[in-house]
C-alpha positions in Angstrom: -68.8 45.2 -49.7 -65.2 44.5 -50.6 -64.3 43.8 -47.0 -67.2 41.3 -46.7 -65.9 39.4 -49.8 -62.4 39.3 -48.4 -63.6 38.0 -45.1 -65.8 35.4 -46.8 -62.8 34.3 -48.9 -60.6 34.1 -45.8 -63.2 32.2 -43.8 -63.5 29.7 -46.7 -59.7 29.4 -46.8 -59.4 28.8 -43.1 -62.3 26.3 -42.9 -61.0 24.3 -45.9 -57.4 24.3 -44.7 -58.2 23.2 -41.1 -60.7 20.6 -42.3 -58.3 19.0 -44.8 -55.5 19.0 -42.3 -57.4 17.3 -39.6 -59.2 14.8 -41.9 -55.9 13.8 -43.5 -54.4 13.3 -40.1 -57.3 11.2 -39.0 -57.3 9.3 -42.3 -53.6 8.3 -41.8 -54.1 7.4 -38.2 -56.8 4.9 -39.3 -54.6 3.1 -41.7 -52.4 0.2 -40.5 -49.0 1.3 -41.6 -45.6 0.6 -40.0 -43.9 4.0 -40.7 -46.0 6.7 -39.1 -43.4 9.5 -39.1 -44.5 11.2 -42.3 -48.2 11.8 -41.3 -47.8 15.2 -39.8 -45.8 16.6 -42.7 -48.2 15.1 -45.3 -51.2 16.4 -43.4 -49.7 19.9 -43.1 -49.0 19.9 -46.9 -52.6 19.0 -47.6 -53.9 21.6 -45.1 -51.8 24.3 -46.8 -53.1 23.3 -50.2 -56.6 23.4 -48.8 -56.0 26.8 -47.3 -54.7 28.3 -50.6 -57.2 26.7 -53.0 -60.1 29.1 -52.3 -57.9 32.1 -52.8 -56.6 30.7 -56.1 -60.2 30.1 -57.3 -61.4 33.5 -56.3 -58.4 35.2 -57.9 -58.9 33.3 -61.1 -62.6 34.0 -61.3 -62.1 37.6 -60.4 -59.5 38.0 -63.2 -62.0 36.5 -65.7 -64.6 39.1 -64.7 -67.0 37.1 -62.5 -68.5 39.4 -59.9 -69.7 36.5 -57.7 -66.3 34.8 -57.3 -66.5 34.5 -53.5 -69.9 32.8 -53.7 -68.5 30.3 -56.3 -65.4 29.6 -54.1 -67.7 29.2 -51.1 -69.8 26.6 -52.9 -66.7 24.8 -54.1 -65.3 24.8 -50.5 -68.6 23.5 -49.2 -68.5 20.7 -51.7 -65.0 19.7 -50.8 -65.7 19.9 -47.1 -68.8 17.8 -47.5 -66.9 15.2 -49.6 -64.0 15.0 -47.1 -66.3 14.6 -44.1 -68.3 11.9 -45.9 -65.0 10.1 -46.8 -63.6 10.4 -43.3 -66.7 9.1 -41.7 -67.0 6.2 -44.2 -63.3 5.3 -43.6 -63.8 5.5 -39.8 -66.9 3.4 -39.9 -65.2 0.8 -42.2 -62.0 0.5 -40.2 -63.3 1.0 -36.6 -66.8 -0.2 -36.4 -66.7 -3.0 -38.9 -63.0 -3.9 -38.1 -62.1 -3.6 -41.7 -64.2 -6.7 -42.3 -61.2 -8.9 -41.8 -63.2 -12.1 -41.7 -64.9 -11.5 -45.0 -62.4 -10.4 -47.6 -64.9 -10.6 -50.4 -66.9 -7.7 -48.9 -63.9 -5.3 -48.7 -64.1 -4.1 -52.4 -67.9 -3.7 -52.0 -67.5 -1.7 -48.9 -64.7 0.4 -50.4 -66.8 1.0 -53.5 -69.7 2.1 -51.3 -67.5 4.5 -49.4 -66.3 6.1 -52.7 -69.9 6.3 -54.0 -71.1 8.0 -50.8 -68.1 10.4 -51.0 -69.0 11.3 -54.6 -72.6 11.9 -53.6 -71.5 13.9 -50.5 -69.3 16.0 -52.8 -72.0 16.7 -55.4 -75.0 17.4 -53.1 -74.0 20.9 -51.9 -73.1 22.0 -55.5 -76.4 20.8 -56.8 -78.3 22.5 -54.0 -76.4 25.8 -54.6 -77.0 25.5 -58.4 -80.8 24.9 -57.8 -81.0 27.9 -55.4 -79.2 30.1 -57.8 -81.5 29.1 -60.7 -84.6 30.0 -58.5 -83.4 33.6 -58.2 
């Protein structure tokens, strides 16, 4: 059982690290910015933080006596993954499909607020579903 918990934690670490690295890189590529030399390093730093975060959460919860620490870390990783994907897709849609709404500057704050609202919902939905399923047991 210990091997399964370690493999689940490692899978969570790998998934979150790769997803945060690629989504950060895609996010920076979508931004119009003159200096593009720091994207790779910044994306790598975010990917490393994403890789280490589940291990830190599992270690902290295990130290405090929680027996289901990998499940909690998995739920948190799923929440972050869902939020990052929602944000990345929203940004891509805003900048690529709508062209950043350059012709209508009054709509830009509304669209940005909508993207952040959808990101928050995308972040919370997996946690709520996990919590409801846990309560049913």
